[in-house]
Biopython code that builds the backbone (N, CA, C, O; Angstrom):
import numpy as np
from Bio.PDB.StructureBuilder import StructureBuilder

atoms = [
    (1, "MET", "N", (4.808, 9.741, 11.599)),
    (1, "MET", "CA", (5.112, 10.004, 10.220)),
    (1, "MET", "C", (6.531, 9.566, 9.855)),
    (1, "MET", "O", (6.766, 9.103, 8.739)),
    (2, "ILE", "N", (7.464, 9.707, 10.775)),
    (2, "ILE", "CA", (8.844, 9.320, 10.467)),
    (2, "ILE", "C", (8.916, 7.838, 10.118)),
    (2, "ILE", "O", (9.608, 7.451, 9.177)),
    (3, "ALA", "N", (8.205, 7.014, 10.873)),
    (3, "ALA", "CA", (8.227, 5.571, 10.600)),
    (3, "ALA", "C", (7.667, 5.288, 9.213)),
    (3, "ALA", "O", (8.214, 4.451, 8.495)),
    (4, "LEU", "N", (6.593, 5.963, 8.818)),
    (4, "LEU", "CA", (6.010, 5.802, 7.492)),
    (4, "LEU", "C", (7.019, 6.186, 6.418)),
    (4, "LEU", "O", (7.179, 5.475, 5.427)),
    (5, "ILE", "N", (7.688, 7.296, 6.615)),
    (5, "ILE", "CA", (8.676, 7.768, 5.645)),
    (5, "ILE", "C", (9.843, 6.793, 5.549)),
    (5, "ILE", "O", (10.290, 6.468, 4.449)),
    (6, "LEU", "N", (10.337, 6.328, 6.686)),
    (6, "LEU", "CA", (11.477, 5.403, 6.670)),
    (6, "LEU", "C", (11.099, 4.080, 6.014)),
    (6, "LEU", "O", (11.911, 3.491, 5.300)),
    (7, "ARG", "N", (9.867, 3.602, 6.248)),
    (7, "ARG", "CA", (9.426, 2.369, 5.579)),
    (7, "ARG", "C", (9.383, 2.575, 4.070)),
    (7, "ARG", "O", (9.650, 1.654, 3.298)),
    (8, "HIS", "N", (9.043, 3.797, 3.658)),
    (8, "HIS", "CA", (9.001, 4.103, 2.229)),
    (8, "HIS", "C", (10.414, 4.218, 1.644)),
    (8, "HIS", "O", (10.699, 3.653, 0.588)),
    (9, "LEU", "N", (11.279, 4.938, 2.322)),
    (9, "LEU", "CA", (12.632, 5.151, 1.810)),
    (9, "LEU", "C", (13.508, 3.907, 1.875)),
    (9, "LEU", "O", (14.363, 3.693, 1.015)),
    (10, "TYR", "N", (13.290, 3.091, 2.898)),
    (10, "TYR", "CA", (14.127, 1.903, 3.122)),
    (10, "TYR", "C", (13.228, 0.680, 3.322)),
    (10, "TYR", "O", (13.149, 0.146, 4.429)),
    (11, "PRO", "N", (12.547, 0.231, 2.253)),
    (11, "PRO", "CA", (11.569, -0.850, 2.408)),
    (11, "PRO", "C", (12.172, -2.179, 2.875)),
    (11, "PRO", "O", (11.469, -2.996, 3.469)),
    (12, "ALA", "N", (13.434, -2.399, 2.621)),
    (12, "ALA", "CA", (14.062, -3.659, 3.038)),
    (12, "ALA", "C", (14.610, -3.591, 4.464)),
    (12, "ALA", "O", (15.030, -4.607, 5.017)),
    (13, "ALA", "N", (14.607, -2.405, 5.054)),
    (13, "ALA", "CA", (15.162, -2.238, 6.404)),
    (13, "ALA", "C", (14.209, -2.809, 7.452)),
    (13, "ALA", "O", (12.989, -2.778, 7.298)),
    (14, "ASP", "N", (14.800, -3.321, 8.506)),
    (14, "ASP", "CA", (14.037, -3.843, 9.646)),
    (14, "ASP", "C", (13.994, -2.759, 10.715)),
    (14, "ASP", "O", (15.031, -2.403, 11.276)),
    (15, "PRO", "N", (12.794, -2.223, 11.006)),
    (15, "PRO", "CA", (12.717, -1.124, 11.971)),
    (15, "PRO", "C", (13.105, -1.515, 13.398)),
    (15, "PRO", "O", (13.317, -0.635, 14.232)),
    (16, "LEU", "N", (13.201, -2.773, 13.689)),
    (16, "LEU", "CA", (13.631, -3.194, 15.023)),
    (16, "LEU", "C", (15.142, -3.385, 15.103)),
    (16, "LEU", "O", (15.724, -3.359, 16.187)),
    (17, "ARG", "N", (15.763, -3.573, 13.961)),
    (17, "ARG", "CA", (17.196, -3.830, 13.940)),
    (17, "ARG", "C", (17.992, -2.699, 13.284)),
    (17, "ARG", "O", (19.075, -2.348, 13.753)),
    (18, "ASP", "N", (17.457, -2.130, 12.201)),
    (18, "ASP", "CA", (18.224, -1.171, 11.408)),
    (18, "ASP", "C", (18.079, 0.277, 11.866)),
    (18, "ASP", "O", (18.980, 1.090, 11.658)),
    (19, "TYR", "N", (16.962, 0.595, 12.479)),
    (19, "TYR", "CA", (16.764, 1.951, 13.007)),
    (19, "TYR", "C", (15.687, 1.897, 14.079)),
    (19, "TYR", "O", (14.897, 0.955, 14.150)),
    (20, "THR", "N", (15.676, 2.931, 14.910)),
    (20, "THR", "CA", (14.664, 3.042, 15.951)),
    (20, "THR", "C", (14.096, 4.452, 15.921)),
    (20, "THR", "O", (14.834, 5.429, 15.792)),
    (21, "VAL", "N", (12.782, 4.546, 16.041)),
    (21, "VAL", "CA", (12.094, 5.831, 16.116)),
    (21, "VAL", "C", (11.410, 5.893, 17.473)),
    (21, "VAL", "O", (10.753, 4.938, 17.888)),
    (22, "ALA", "N", (11.564, 7.006, 18.154)),
    (22, "ALA", "CA", (10.934, 7.176, 19.467)),
    (22, "ALA", "C", (10.408, 8.599, 19.592)),
    (22, "ALA", "O", (10.827, 9.512, 18.879)),
    (23, "ASP", "N", (9.480, 8.750, 20.517)),
    (23, "ASP", "CA", (8.919, 10.069, 20.811)),
    (23, "ASP", "C", (9.047, 10.294, 22.311)),
    (23, "ASP", "O", (8.402, 9.615, 23.110)),
    (24, "ASP", "N", (9.886, 11.254, 22.683)),
    (24, "ASP", "CA", (10.102, 11.548, 24.104)),
    (24, "ASP", "C", (9.228, 12.706, 24.586)),
    (24, "ASP", "O", (9.494, 13.306, 25.627)),
    (25, "GLY", "N", (8.198, 13.007, 23.826)),
    (25, "GLY", "CA", (7.319, 14.103, 24.182)),
    (25, "GLY", "C", (7.553, 15.354, 23.353)),
    (25, "GLY", "O", (6.731, 16.270, 23.363)),
    (26, "THR", "N", (8.660, 15.399, 22.642)),
    (26, "THR", "CA", (8.958, 16.557, 21.797)),
    (26, "THR", "C", (8.698, 16.255, 20.328)),
    (26, "THR", "O", (8.992, 17.074, 19.457)),
    (27, "GLY", "N", (8.154, 15.094, 20.061)),
    (27, "GLY", "CA", (7.891, 14.676, 18.688)),
    (27, "GLY", "C", (8.745, 13.485, 18.314)),
    (27, "GLY", "O", (9.792, 13.260, 18.921)),
    (28, "PRO", "N", (8.319, 12.722, 17.333)),
    (28, "PRO", "CA", (9.085, 11.541, 16.937)),
    (28, "PRO", "C", (10.422, 11.925, 16.314)),
    (28, "PRO", "O", (10.552, 12.932, 15.618)),
    (29, "ARG", "N", (11.399, 11.087, 16.591)),
    (29, "ARG", "CA", (12.730, 11.302, 16.013)),
    (29, "ARG", "C", (13.442, 9.964, 15.921)),
    (29, "ARG", "O", (13.076, 9.000, 16.593)),
    (30, "ILE", "N", (14.458, 9.922, 15.081)),
    (30, "ILE", "CA", (15.278, 8.719, 14.931)),
    (30, "ILE", "C", (16.236, 8.673, 16.112)),
    (30, "ILE", "O", (17.013, 9.604, 16.323)),
    (31, "THR", "N", (16.180, 7.589, 16.883)),
    (31, "THR", "CA", (17.048, 7.475, 18.056)),
    (31, "THR", "C", (18.216, 6.520, 17.835)),
    (31, "THR", "O", (19.196, 6.560, 18.580)),
    (32, "ALA", "N", (18.124, 5.665, 16.822)),
    (32, "ALA", "CA", (19.237, 4.766, 16.490)),
    (32, "ALA", "C", (19.229, 4.542, 14.987)),
    (32, "ALA", "O", (18.168, 4.421, 14.374)),
    (33, "TRP", "N", (20.418, 4.486, 14.395)),
    (33, "TRP", "CA", (20.552, 4.295, 12.946)),
    (33, "TRP", "C", (21.675, 3.310, 12.689)),
    (33, "TRP", "O", (22.831, 3.586, 13.012)),
    (34, "HIS", "N", (21.346, 2.158, 12.109)),
    (34, "HIS", "CA", (22.347, 1.113, 11.882)),
    (34, "HIS", "C", (22.430, 0.695, 10.417)),
    (34, "HIS", "O", (22.955, -0.374, 10.107)),
    (35, "LEU", "N", (21.922, 1.521, 9.525)),
    (35, "LEU", "CA", (22.011, 1.223, 8.102)),
    (35, "LEU", "C", (23.330, 1.756, 7.556)),
    (35, "LEU", "O", (23.894, 2.693, 8.121)),
    (36, "PRO", "N", (23.832, 1.176, 6.467)),
    (36, "PRO", "CA", (25.110, 1.635, 5.912)),
    (36, "PRO", "C", (25.023, 2.986, 5.205)),
    (36, "PRO", "O", (26.051, 3.576, 4.872)),
    (37, "THR", "N", (23.830, 3.470, 4.976)),
    (37, "THR", "CA", (23.651, 4.780, 4.348)),
    (37, "THR", "C", (23.568, 5.849, 5.427)),
    (37, "THR", "O", (23.244, 5.543, 6.574)),
    (38, "PRO", "N", (23.856, 7.099, 5.075)),
    (38, "PRO", "CA", (23.737, 8.168, 6.075)),
    (38, "PRO", "C", (22.293, 8.320, 6.551)),
    (38, "PRO", "O", (21.349, 8.130, 5.783)),
    (39, "GLN", "N", (22.140, 8.661, 7.806)),
    (39, "GLN", "CA", (20.814, 8.894, 8.376)),
    (39, "GLN", "C", (20.191, 10.079, 7.651)),
    (39, "GLN", "O", (20.856, 11.097, 7.462)),
    (40, "PRO", "N", (18.925, 9.970, 7.238)),
    (40, "PRO", "CA", (18.303, 11.098, 6.542)),
    (40, "PRO", "C", (18.116, 12.300, 7.467)),
    (40, "PRO", "O", (17.835, 12.165, 8.657)),
    (41, "THR", "N", (18.281, 13.448, 6.884)),
    (41, "THR", "CA", (18.109, 14.689, 7.634)),
    (41, "THR", "C", (16.614, 15.001, 7.766)),
    (41, "THR", "O", (15.802, 14.432, 7.037)),
    (42, "PRO", "N", (16.244, 15.894, 8.684)),
    (42, "PRO", "CA", (14.838, 16.304, 8.775)),
    (42, "PRO", "C", (14.302, 16.856, 7.448)),
    (42, "PRO", "O", (13.138, 16.634, 7.114)),
    (43, "ALA", "N", (15.127, 17.562, 6.702)),
    (43, "ALA", "CA", (14.701, 18.104, 5.409)),
    (43, "ALA", "C", (14.444, 16.976, 4.407)),
    (43, "ALA", "O", (13.478, 17.027, 3.646)),
    (44, "GLU", "N", (15.302, 15.969, 4.409)),
    (44, "GLU", "CA", (15.098, 14.818, 3.520)),
    (44, "GLU", "C", (13.832, 14.054, 3.890)),
    (44, "GLU", "O", (13.095, 13.598, 3.016)),
    (45, "LEU", "N", (13.587, 13.917, 5.179)),
    (45, "LEU", "CA", (12.372, 13.242, 5.632)),
    (45, "LEU", "C", (11.141, 14.034, 5.209)),
    (45, "LEU", "O", (10.162, 13.457, 4.735)),
    (46, "ALA", "N", (11.184, 15.344, 5.377)),
    (46, "ALA", "CA", (10.045, 16.186, 4.995)),
    (46, "ALA", "C", (9.792, 16.113, 3.489)),
    (46, "ALA", "O", (8.643, 16.082, 3.048)),
    (47, "ALA", "N", (10.864, 16.087, 2.711)),
    (47, "ALA", "CA", (10.718, 16.014, 1.256)),
    (47, "ALA", "C", (10.122, 14.675, 0.813)),
    (47, "ALA", "O", (9.433, 14.614, -0.206)),
    (48, "ALA", "N", (10.377, 13.622, 1.556)),
    (48, "ALA", "CA", (9.886, 12.291, 1.189)),
    (48, "ALA", "C", (8.461, 12.029, 1.680)),
    (48, "ALA", "O", (7.845, 11.041, 1.280)),
    (49, "LEU", "N", (7.938, 12.891, 2.531)),
    (49, "LEU", "CA", (6.613, 12.657, 3.116)),
    (49, "LEU", "C", (5.500, 12.511, 2.077)),
    (49, "LEU", "O", (4.723, 11.561, 2.176)),
    (50, "PRO", "N", (5.380, 13.399, 1.085)),
    (50, "PRO", "CA", (4.276, 13.232, 0.127)),
    (50, "PRO", "C", (4.318, 11.892, -0.609)),
    (50, "PRO", "O", (3.281, 11.258, -0.800)),
    (51, "ALA", "N", (5.503, 11.463, -1.021)),
    (51, "ALA", "CA", (5.619, 10.180, -1.716)),
    (51, "ALA", "C", (5.287, 9.021, -0.787)),
    (51, "ALA", "O", (4.650, 8.053, -1.203)),
    (52, "ALA", "N", (5.713, 9.113, 0.465)),
    (52, "ALA", "CA", (5.416, 8.052, 1.437)),
    (52, "ALA", "C", (3.916, 7.973, 1.691)),
    (52, "ALA", "O", (3.360, 6.879, 1.791)),
    (53, "GLN", "N", (3.257, 9.130, 1.797)),
    (53, "GLN", "CA", (1.812, 9.131, 2.010)),
    (53, "GLN", "C", (1.079, 8.583, 0.790)),
    (53, "GLN", "O", (0.107, 7.841, 0.934)),
    (54, "ALA", "N", (1.531, 8.937, -0.400)),
    (54, "ALA", "CA", (0.908, 8.427, -1.622)),
    (54, "ALA", "C", (1.071, 6.918, -1.726)),
    (54, "ALA", "O", (0.139, 6.213, -2.113)),
    (55, "ALA", "N", (2.258, 6.420, -1.379)),
    (55, "ALA", "CA", (2.487, 4.971, -1.420)),
    (55, "ALA", "C", (1.622, 4.246, -0.395)),
    (55, "ALA", "O", (1.091, 3.173, -0.680)),
    (56, "ALA", "N", (1.478, 4.821, 0.782)),
    (56, "ALA", "CA", (0.630, 4.215, 1.812)),
    (56, "ALA", "C", (-0.826, 4.196, 1.365)),
    (56, "ALA", "O", (-1.533, 3.214, 1.591)),
    (57, "GLN", "N", (-1.280, 5.279, 0.730)),
    (57, "GLN", "CA", (-2.651, 5.324, 0.228)),
    (57, "GLN", "C", (-2.853, 4.297, -0.884)),
    (57, "GLN", "O", (-3.894, 3.642, -0.946)),
    (58, "ALA", "N", (-1.864, 4.158, -1.755)),
    (58, "ALA", "CA", (-1.960, 3.167, -2.831)),
    (58, "ALA", "C", (-2.051, 1.757, -2.257)),
    (58, "ALA", "O", (-2.829, 0.938, -2.746)),
    (59, "ARG", "N", (-1.262, 1.468, -1.222)),
    (59, "ARG", "CA", (-1.344, 0.145, -0.577)),
    (59, "ARG", "C", (-2.721, -0.082, 0.021)),
    (59, "ARG", "O", (-3.276, -1.175, -0.093)),
    (60, "ALA", "N", (-3.276, 0.942, 0.660)),
    (60, "ALA", "CA", (-4.617, 0.819, 1.244)),
    (60, "ALA", "C", (-5.663, 0.613, 0.147)),
    (60, "ALA", "O", (-6.572, -0.203, 0.301)),
    (61, "ASP", "N", (-5.535, 1.348, -0.952)),
    (61, "ASP", "CA", (-6.471, 1.190, -2.072)),
    (61, "ASP", "C", (-6.382, -0.202, -2.669)),
    (61, "ASP", "O", (-7.403, -0.807, -2.997)),
    (62, "LEU", "N", (-5.162, -0.717, -2.812)),
    (62, "LEU", "CA", (-4.985, -2.057, -3.365)),
    (62, "LEU", "C", (-5.550, -3.129, -2.439)),
    (62, "LEU", "O", (-6.132, -4.109, -2.903)),
    (63, "THR", "N", (-5.382, -2.946, -1.146)),
    (63, "THR", "CA", (-5.941, -3.895, -0.177)),
    (63, "THR", "C", (-7.461, -3.916, -0.273)),
    (63, "THR", "O", (-8.076, -4.983, -0.268)),
    (64, "GLU", "N", (-8.063, -2.735, -0.360)),
    (64, "GLU", "CA", (-9.520, -2.643, -0.471)),
    (64, "GLU", "C", (-10.006, -3.251, -1.794)),
    (64, "GLU", "O", (-10.997, -3.981, -1.819)),
    (65, "ALA", "N", (-9.309, -2.946, -2.881)),
    (65, "ALA", "CA", (-9.696, -3.490, -4.182)),
    (65, "ALA", "C", (-9.553, -5.008, -4.202)),
    (65, "ALA", "O", (-10.374, -5.698, -4.805)),
    (66, "GLN", "N", (-8.524, -5.532, -3.552)),
    (66, "GLN", "CA", (-8.338, -6.982, -3.501)),
    (66, "GLN", "C", (-9.479, -7.641, -2.740)),
    (66, "GLN", "O", (-9.949, -8.710, -3.130)),
    (67, "ALA", "N", (-9.922, -7.021, -1.668)),
    (67, "ALA", "CA", (-11.056, -7.562, -0.913)),
    (67, "ALA", "C", (-12.315, -7.568, -1.783)),
    (67, "ALA", "O", (-13.079, -8.532, -1.768)),
    (68, "MET", "N", (-12.525, -6.490, -2.539)),
    (68, "MET", "CA", (-13.679, -6.436, -3.442)),
    (68, "MET", "C", (-13.569, -7.510, -4.516)),
    (68, "MET", "O", (-14.558, -8.157, -4.859)),
    (69, "LEU", "N", (-12.376, -7.696, -5.040)),
    (69, "LEU", "CA", (-12.151, -8.708, -6.072)),
    (69, "LEU", "C", (-12.423, -10.109, -5.527)),
    (69, "LEU", "O", (-13.069, -10.921, -6.189)),
    (70, "ASP", "N", (-11.937, -10.385, -4.337)),
    (70, "ASP", "CA", (-12.186, -11.688, -3.715)),
    (70, "ASP", "C", (-13.678, -11.953, -3.566)),
    (70, "ASP", "O", (-14.153, -13.055, -3.842)),
    (71, "GLU", "N", (-14.412, -10.936, -3.127)),
    (71, "GLU", "CA", (-15.860, -11.088, -2.953)),
    (71, "GLU", "C", (-16.550, -11.335, -4.296)),
    (71, "GLU", "O", (-17.436, -12.184, -4.396)),
    (72, "ARG", "N", (-16.141, -10.591, -5.328)),
    (72, "ARG", "CA", (-16.754, -10.785, -6.648)),
    (72, "ARG", "C", (-16.462, -12.179, -7.187)),
    (72, "ARG", "O", (-17.327, -12.790, -7.814)),
    (73, "TYR", "N", (-15.257, -12.690, -6.954)),
    (73, "TYR", "CA", (-14.947, -14.054, -7.410)),
    (73, "TYR", "C", (-15.827, -15.075, -6.686)),
    (73, "TYR", "O", (-16.271, -16.049, -7.295)),
    (74, "ARG", "N", (-16.081, -14.861, -5.401)),
    (74, "ARG", "CA", (-16.985, -15.764, -4.668)),
    (74, "ARG", "C", (-18.393, -15.701, -5.249)),
    (74, "ARG", "O", (-19.037, -16.731, -5.446)),
    (75, "LEU", "N", (-18.868, -14.488, -5.522)),
    (75, "LEU", "CA", (-20.191, -14.332, -6.105)),
    (75, "LEU", "C", (-20.266, -14.947, -7.501)),
    (75, "LEU", "O", (-21.262, -15.577, -7.856)),
    (76, "TYR", "N", (-19.220, -14.762, -8.278)),
    (76, "TYR", "CA", (-19.170, -15.334, -9.624)),
    (76, "TYR", "C", (-19.243, -16.855, -9.561)),
    (76, "TYR", "O", (-20.006, -17.478, -10.299)),
    (77, "THR", "N", (-18.456, -17.439, -8.687)),
    (77, "THR", "CA", (-18.447, -18.896, -8.537)),
    (77, "THR", "C", (-19.827, -19.398, -8.136)),
    (77, "THR", "O", (-20.305, -20.409, -8.651)),
    (78, "ARG", "N", (-20.459, -18.687, -7.218)),
    (78, "ARG", "CA", (-21.807, -19.062, -6.778)),
    (78, "ARG", "C", (-22.810, -18.948, -7.923)),
    (78, "ARG", "O", (-23.661, -19.820, -8.094)),
    (79, "ALA", "N", (-22.710, -17.872, -8.709)),
    (79, "ALA", "CA", (-23.633, -17.678, -9.828)),
    (79, "ALA", "C", (-23.448, -18.771, -10.880)),
    (79, "ALA", "O", (-24.426, -19.303, -11.403)),
    (80, "VAL", "N", (-22.203, -19.102, -11.186)),
    (80, "VAL", "CA", (-21.934, -20.164, -12.166)),
    (80, "VAL", "C", (-22.449, -21.503, -11.649)),
    (80, "VAL", "O", (-23.070, -22.265, -12.390)),
    (81, "ALA", "N", (-22.189, -21.783, -10.384)),
    (81, "ALA", "CA", (-22.616, -23.062, -9.804)),
    (81, "ALA", "C", (-24.135, -23.199, -9.798)),
    (81, "ALA", "O", (-24.662, -24.306, -9.919)),
    (82, "SER", "N", (-24.835, -22.083, -9.659)),
    (82, "SER", "CA", (-26.299, -22.146, -9.628)),
    (82, "SER", "C", (-26.915, -22.010, -11.015)),
    (82, "SER", "O", (-28.136, -22.066, -11.162)),
    (83, "GLY", "N", (-26.072, -21.830, -12.036)),
    (83, "GLY", "CA", (-26.578, -21.727, -13.399)),
    (83, "GLY", "C", (-27.126, -20.357, -13.754)),
    (83, "GLY", "O", (-27.807, -20.215, -14.769)),
    (84, "ASN", "N", (-26.849, -19.356, -12.955)),
    (84, "ASN", "CA", (-27.348, -18.012, -13.196)),
    (84, "ASN", "C", (-26.364, -17.281, -14.118)),
    (84, "ASN", "O", (-25.487, -16.550, -13.657)),
    (85, "THR", "N", (-26.525, -17.492, -15.411)),
    (85, "THR", "CA", (-25.558, -16.963, -16.372)),
    (85, "THR", "C", (-25.588, -15.446, -16.482)),
    (85, "THR", "O", (-24.549, -14.828, -16.716)),
    (86, "GLN", "N", (-26.749, -14.838, -16.320)),
    (86, "GLN", "CA", (-26.825, -13.370, -16.413)),
    (86, "GLN", "C", (-26.057, -12.713, -15.264)),
    (86, "GLN", "O", (-25.267, -11.795, -15.486)),
    (87, "ASP", "N", (-26.290, -13.187, -14.037)),
    (87, "ASP", "CA", (-25.542, -12.637, -12.903)),
    (87, "ASP", "C", (-24.049, -12.914, -13.053)),
    (87, "ASP", "O", (-23.221, -12.061, -12.732)),
    (88, "ALA", "N", (-23.709, -14.097, -13.537)),
    (88, "ALA", "CA", (-22.294, -14.439, -13.728)),
    (88, "ALA", "C", (-21.642, -13.469, -14.716)),
    (88, "ALA", "O", (-20.510, -13.035, -14.505)),
    (89, "ALA", "N", (-22.352, -13.133, -15.786)),
    (89, "ALA", "CA", (-21.808, -12.200, -16.775)),
    (89, "ALA", "C", (-21.653, -10.804, -16.171)),
    (89, "ALA", "O", (-20.649, -10.130, -16.402)),
    (90, "ASP", "N", (-22.648, -10.378, -15.400)),
    (90, "ASP", "CA", (-22.562, -9.061, -14.752)),
    (90, "ASP", "C", (-21.395, -9.005, -13.769)),
    (90, "ASP", "O", (-20.657, -8.020, -13.721)),
    (91, "ILE", "N", (-21.241, -10.054, -13.002)),
    (91, "ILE", "CA", (-20.158, -10.102, -12.016)),
    (91, "ILE", "C", (-18.808, -10.162, -12.713)),
    (91, "ILE", "O", (-17.840, -9.552, -12.257)),
    (92, "GLN", "N", (-18.743, -10.896, -13.818)),
    (92, "GLN", "CA", (-17.491, -10.975, -14.571)),
    (92, "GLN", "C", (-17.092, -9.589, -15.085)),
    (92, "GLN", "O", (-15.906, -9.261, -15.110)),
    (93, "ALA", "N", (-18.058, -8.786, -15.489)),
    (93, "ALA", "CA", (-17.761, -7.413, -15.920)),
    (93, "ALA", "C", (-17.238, -6.588, -14.749)),
    (93, "ALA", "O", (-16.307, -5.798, -14.913)),
    (94, "GLU", "N", (-17.832, -6.767, -13.565)),
    (94, "GLU", "CA", (-17.342, -6.066, -12.374)),
    (94, "GLU", "C", (-15.914, -6.490, -12.045)),
    (94, "GLU", "O", (-15.082, -5.662, -11.676)),
    (95, "ILE", "N", (-15.640, -7.782, -12.182)),
    (95, "ILE", "CA", (-14.287, -8.285, -11.924)),
    (95, "ILE", "C", (-13.288, -7.605, -12.851)),
    (95, "ILE", "O", (-12.208, -7.197, -12.422)),
    (96, "GLN", "N", (-13.653, -7.486, -14.124)),
    (96, "GLN", "CA", (-12.755, -6.843, -15.080)),
    (96, "GLN", "C", (-12.522, -5.378, -14.719)),
    (96, "GLN", "O", (-11.407, -4.872, -14.844)),
    (97, "ASP", "N", (-13.580, -4.699, -14.271)),
    (97, "ASP", "CA", (-13.437, -3.296, -13.853)),
    (97, "ASP", "C", (-12.488, -3.173, -12.660)),
    (97, "ASP", "O", (-11.655, -2.267, -12.615)),
    (98, "ILE", "N", (-12.615, -4.074, -11.711)),
    (98, "ILE", "CA", (-11.748, -4.040, -10.528)),
    (98, "ILE", "C", (-10.304, -4.326, -10.920)),
    (98, "ILE", "O", (-9.384, -3.677, -10.423)),
    (99, "LEU", "N", (-10.101, -5.295, -11.810)),
    (99, "LEU", "CA", (-8.735, -5.606, -12.261)),
    (99, "LEU", "C", (-8.123, -4.403, -12.988)),
    (99, "LEU", "O", (-6.937, -4.116, -12.825)),
    (100, "THR", "N", (-8.923, -3.710, -13.780)),
    (100, "THR", "CA", (-8.437, -2.502, -14.463)),
    (100, "THR", "C", (-8.051, -1.434, -13.447)),
    (100, "THR", "O", (-7.013, -0.786, -13.582)),
    (101, "TYR", "N", (-8.889, -1.254, -12.429)),
    (101, "TYR", "CA", (-8.599, -0.281, -11.373)),
    (101, "TYR", "C", (-7.303, -0.641, -10.641)),
    (101, "TYR", "O", (-6.470, 0.229, -10.384)),
    (102, "ILE", "N", (-7.140, -1.905, -10.312)),
    (102, "ILE", "CA", (-5.922, -2.341, -9.616)),
    (102, "ILE", "C", (-4.696, -2.014, -10.462)),
    (102, "ILE", "O", (-3.689, -1.537, -9.940)),
    (103, "GLN", "N", (-4.780, -2.270, -11.763)),
    (103, "GLN", "CA", (-3.641, -1.966, -12.644)),
    (103, "GLN", "C", (-3.377, -0.475, -12.695)),
    (103, "GLN", "O", (-2.219, -0.057, -12.713)),
    (104, "GLU", "N", (-4.423, 0.339, -12.720)),
    (104, "GLU", "CA", (-4.247, 1.791, -12.723)),
    (104, "GLU", "C", (-3.565, 2.267, -11.448)),
    (104, "GLU", "O", (-2.674, 3.115, -11.499)),
    (105, "VAL", "N", (-3.975, 1.730, -10.310)),
    (105, "VAL", "CA", (-3.351, 2.117, -9.041)),
    (105, "VAL", "C", (-1.886, 1.713, -9.042)),
    (105, "VAL", "O", (-1.024, 2.494, -8.639)),
    (106, "ARG", "N", (-1.602, 0.499, -9.493)),
    (106, "ARG", "CA", (-0.199, 0.043, -9.543)),
    (106, "ARG", "C", (0.633, 0.904, -10.480)),
    (106, "ARG", "O", (1.770, 1.253, -10.164)),
    (107, "ASN", "N", (0.074, 1.244, -11.622)),
    (107, "ASN", "CA", (0.808, 2.099, -12.575)),
    (107, "ASN", "C", (1.062, 3.485, -11.984)),
    (107, "ASN", "O", (2.155, 4.033, -12.121)),
    (108, "ALA", "N", (0.053, 4.045, -11.330)),
    (108, "ALA", "CA", (0.221, 5.368, -10.716)),
    (108, "ALA", "C", (1.247, 5.324, -9.592)),
    (108, "ALA", "O", (2.044, 6.250, -9.443)),
    (109, "ALA", "N", (1.232, 4.258, -8.805)),
    (109, "ALA", "CA", (2.201, 4.133, -7.712)),
    (109, "ALA", "C", (3.608, 3.966, -8.264)),
    (109, "ALA", "O", (4.565, 4.493, -7.697)),
    (110, "GLY", "N", (3.738, 3.245, -9.356)),
    (110, "GLY", "CA", (5.053, 3.043, -9.970)),
    (110, "GLY", "C", (5.599, 4.309, -10.587)),
    (110, "GLY", "O", (6.813, 4.510, -10.632)),
    (111, "ALA", "N", (4.706, 5.169, -11.065)),
    (111, "ALA", "CA", (5.133, 6.418, -11.701)),
    (111, "ALA", "C", (5.494, 7.486, -10.673)),
    (111, "ALA", "O", (6.210, 8.439, -10.980)),
    (112, "ALA", "N", (4.991, 7.316, -9.449)),
    (112, "ALA", "CA", (5.242, 8.339, -8.421)),
    (112, "ALA", "C", (6.620, 8.229, -7.831)),
    (112, "ALA", "O", (6.982, 9.016, -6.956)),
]
sb = StructureBuilder()
sb.init_structure("model")
sb.init_model(0)
sb.init_chain("A")
sb.init_seg("    ")
for serial, (resi, resn, name, xyz) in enumerate(atoms, 1):
    if name == "N":
        sb.init_residue(resn, " ", resi, " ")
    sb.init_atom(name, np.array(xyz, "f"), 0.0, 1.0, " ", f" {name:<3s}", serial, name[0])
structure = sb.get_structure()
């Protein structure tokens, strides 16, 4: 979880160069910190967890929606190429629904 939180709090940081997280059997902890900002405290990390989890879920949702969109575009192209205008229209409506969903996820992630 610490790595997820740090990726959320410091998206431009390189986890191999700027900080290190390790687990010695007592739980994960920051073992090295090379960023110019102060190392976050356990309380700060705990407070950032819900936002980090929400951002990770939004990324997963966007990845899944993009895969669905790619598939619908392939189906649309196939329907148009075969002259199947009814299927093409139905697929185009699905594409619009997916694009609307993607925008909603992006807006919700931006507001969080």
